[in-house]
C-alpha positions as CSV (number, residue, x, y, z in Angstrom):
1,X,89.2,190.5,259.2
2,X,89.7,188.2,256.1
3,X,89.3,189.0,252.4
4,X,88.3,186.7,249.6
5,X,90.3,187.9,246.6
6,X,92.0,187.0,242.8
7,X,94.9,188.3,242.1
8,X,93.6,190.1,238.6
9,X,90.4,190.9,239.7
10,X,89.2,194.7,238.9
11,X,86.8,194.5,242.1
12,X,89.3,192.9,244.4
13,X,92.1,194.9,243.1
14,X,89.7,198.7,244.5
15,X,88.9,196.8,248.2
16,X,92.7,195.9,248.4
17,X,94.0,199.6,247.9
18,X,91.3,201.2,250.2
19,X,92.1,198.8,252.8
20,X,96.3,199.9,252.2
21,X,95.6,203.7,252.0
22,X,93.3,203.0,255.2
23,X,96.1,201.0,257.4
24,X,93.5,197.8,258.0
25,X,95.3,194.8,258.6
26,X,93.8,191.8,257.0
27,X,94.3,188.2,255.6
28,X,93.7,187.6,251.9
29,X,92.3,184.5,250.9
30,X,93.1,183.6,247.4
31,X,90.3,182.8,245.3
32,X,91.2,181.0,241.9
33,X,89.0,182.3,239.3
34,X,90.8,180.5,236.2
35,X,90.0,177.1,238.1
36,X,86.5,178.1,239.5
37,X,86.7,178.1,242.2
38,X,84.3,180.6,242.8
39,X,81.7,178.5,241.6
40,X,82.3,175.5,243.9
41,X,79.9,175.5,247.6
42,X,82.4,175.8,249.7
43,X,82.7,179.8,248.2
44,X,79.0,180.6,247.1
45,X,78.3,179.6,250.6
46,X,80.3,182.4,251.6
47,X,79.8,184.4,248.3
48,X,76.5,183.5,246.7
49,X,76.8,185.0,243.4
50,X,80.0,183.6,243.0
51,X,82.2,186.5,242.5
52,X,85.3,188.2,244.1
53,X,85.5,190.0,246.3
54,X,84.2,189.2,249.8
55,X,85.2,190.3,252.8
56,X,84.7,188.6,256.4
57,X,85.0,190.6,259.6
58,X,83.8,188.1,262.8
59,X,80.5,186.2,261.7
60,X,79.8,188.7,259.2
61,X,80.5,189.1,255.6
62,X,80.1,191.7,253.1
63,X,80.1,191.3,249.2
64,X,80.0,193.6,246.6
65,X,83.3,195.7,246.3
66,X,81.5,199.4,246.2
67,X,79.5,198.3,249.6
68,X,82.7,197.3,250.7
69,X,84.8,200.0,249.9
70,X,81.3,202.7,251.4
71,X,81.5,200.4,254.8
72,X,85.1,200.9,255.5
73,X,84.8,204.9,254.7
74,X,82.1,204.2,257.7
75,X,83.9,202.4,259.9
76,X,87.7,203.2,259.5
77,X,87.0,207.2,258.3
78,X,90.6,208.2,258.4
79,X,92.0,208.9,255.4
80,X,88.9,209.7,253.7
81,X,88.6,208.1,250.5
82,X,85.9,209.8,249.8
83,X,86.1,213.3,251.4
84,X,84.7,217.2,251.3
85,X,80.8,218.3,251.3
86,X,77.9,217.1,249.3
87,X,79.0,218.4,245.9
88,X,83.0,216.7,246.0
89,X,81.0,213.5,247.4
90,X,78.6,213.3,244.8
91,X,81.7,213.7,242.0
92,X,83.6,211.4,243.7
93,X,80.5,209.1,243.1
94,X,80.4,209.5,239.7
95,X,83.9,209.2,238.4
96,X,83.9,206.1,240.4
97,X,80.6,204.6,238.9
98,X,81.4,205.3,235.4
99,X,84.0,202.7,236.2
100,X,82.2,200.3,238.8
101,X,78.8,200.2,236.5
102,X,79.1,201.5,233.7
103,X,82.3,199.9,232.2
104,X,83.5,196.8,234.5
105,X,80.7,194.9,234.1
106,X,80.5,195.2,230.6
107,X,84.7,193.5,230.3
108,X,84.2,191.4,233.9
109,X,85.5,187.4,233.0
110,X,82.2,186.1,233.1
111,X,80.5,188.5,230.6
112,X,83.9,187.4,228.5
113,X,83.2,183.8,229.1
114,X,79.7,184.3,228.1
115,X,79.9,185.8,224.9
116,X,82.7,183.2,224.0
117,X,81.0,180.2,225.0
118,X,76.9,181.7,223.8
119,X,78.0,183.4,220.8
120,X,81.2,182.1,219.7
121,X,83.1,184.8,219.3
122,X,86.4,185.2,218.6
123,X,89.4,186.6,220.3
124,X,89.8,189.4,218.1
125,X,86.1,190.0,218.5
126,X,86.3,189.9,222.2
127,X,89.0,191.8,222.3
128,X,87.3,194.5,220.0
129,X,84.6,194.4,222.7
130,X,86.7,194.9,225.7
131,X,88.6,198.0,223.8
132,X,85.1,199.6,222.5
133,X,83.7,199.6,226.2
134,X,86.6,200.9,228.2
135,X,87.3,203.7,225.4
136,X,83.9,204.8,226.0
137,X,84.1,205.4,230.1
138,X,87.7,206.5,229.6
139,X,86.6,209.2,227.1
140,X,84.0,210.2,230.1
141,X,86.3,210.3,232.3
142,X,89.4,212.1,230.6
143,X,86.2,214.8,230.3
144,X,85.3,214.9,234.1
145,X,88.4,215.2,235.3
146,X,90.7,218.5,235.9
147,X,94.2,219.2,236.8
148,X,94.4,217.3,240.3
149,X,97.3,215.4,241.0
150,X,94.0,212.5,241.9
151,X,90.9,212.3,240.1
152,X,89.6,214.8,242.9
153,X,92.0,216.9,245.0
154,X,95.3,216.3,246.1
155,X,94.8,213.1,248.2
156,X,93.5,209.3,246.1
157,X,89.5,208.8,247.0
158,X,87.3,206.4,245.5
159,X,87.8,207.3,242.4
160,X,91.6,206.6,242.0
161,X,90.3,203.6,243.5
162,X,88.4,202.4,240.9
163,X,90.1,203.9,238.2
164,X,93.1,202.3,239.2
165,X,92.2,198.5,238.0
166,X,90.9,199.6,235.4
167,X,93.5,201.0,233.8
168,X,95.5,197.9,234.3
169,X,93.4,196.0,232.6
170,X,93.3,198.9,229.3
171,X,97.1,198.0,229.4
172,X,96.5,194.2,229.2
173,X,94.2,194.5,226.9
174,X,96.6,196.8,224.7
175,X,93.9,199.5,225.0
176,X,96.3,203.2,223.9
177,X,96.1,205.4,226.6
178,X,97.5,207.9,224.2
179,X,94.5,209.8,224.3
180,X,93.9,210.0,228.0
181,X,96.5,212.1,229.3
182,X,95.0,213.4,232.6
183,X,93.9,209.5,233.6
184,X,98.0,209.2,232.5
185,X,99.2,211.1,234.9
186,X,96.9,210.0,237.6
187,X,98.1,206.5,237.0
188,X,101.5,207.5,237.2
189,X,100.8,209.4,240.6
190,X,98.5,206.7,242.0
191,X,101.4,203.9,241.8
192,X,103.9,206.1,243.0
193,X,102.3,205.4,246.7
194,X,102.9,202.2,248.6
195,X,98.9,201.6,248.8
196,X,98.7,200.8,245.3
197,X,102.0,199.2,244.6
198,X,101.3,196.8,247.3
199,X,97.6,196.3,246.2
200,X,98.7,195.6,242.7
201,X,98.3,191.9,241.0
202,X,101.7,191.5,240.5
203,X,102.3,191.2,244.2
204,X,100.0,189.3,245.3
205,X,100.5,186.0,246.7
206,X,98.3,184.2,244.5
207,X,99.8,186.0,241.1
208,X,100.9,184.2,238.4
209,X,102.8,186.9,236.2
């Protein structure tokens, strides 16, 4: 199994966490987004969108991190990252989707590059854009969270897998987290686990940190 990844990609970070939680061995293949390796024909033959991650299993390939995570849950069900009854599963997906569908697409690298190139916004304006959408999404997440150790329950789920990379990005862009005590608590608890530590950008072979 091969995972095509970039160390700072939130989407790839999610998949690394899930693979670690489930104890799945994989080969990591770095794709340098800053050098535009994702736009080369060699990589686009693997991932036609020119994005990371992509997961290669034998002769088969999967793209889109959320689809990869759902496939991992189906094929490697223990430990479950979408546990519980239908209501709990829906709550987990709801939190995960706030991040993966509403925050992340507005703040990923290609969006920020397009804003800079097509609308000639300044770095300050870019950071304001980034912080606005983080705060909008985190406001909603904080309201949805309870007093559990993790997003929902006492074990990490798909929601935590999506949340932690987004918190990493929020801190990188200097978004204050003082208004989000529940998110801060969950961030601390997740980063006490080896699955999250080993998936972090700093621990990746292509890291420049």
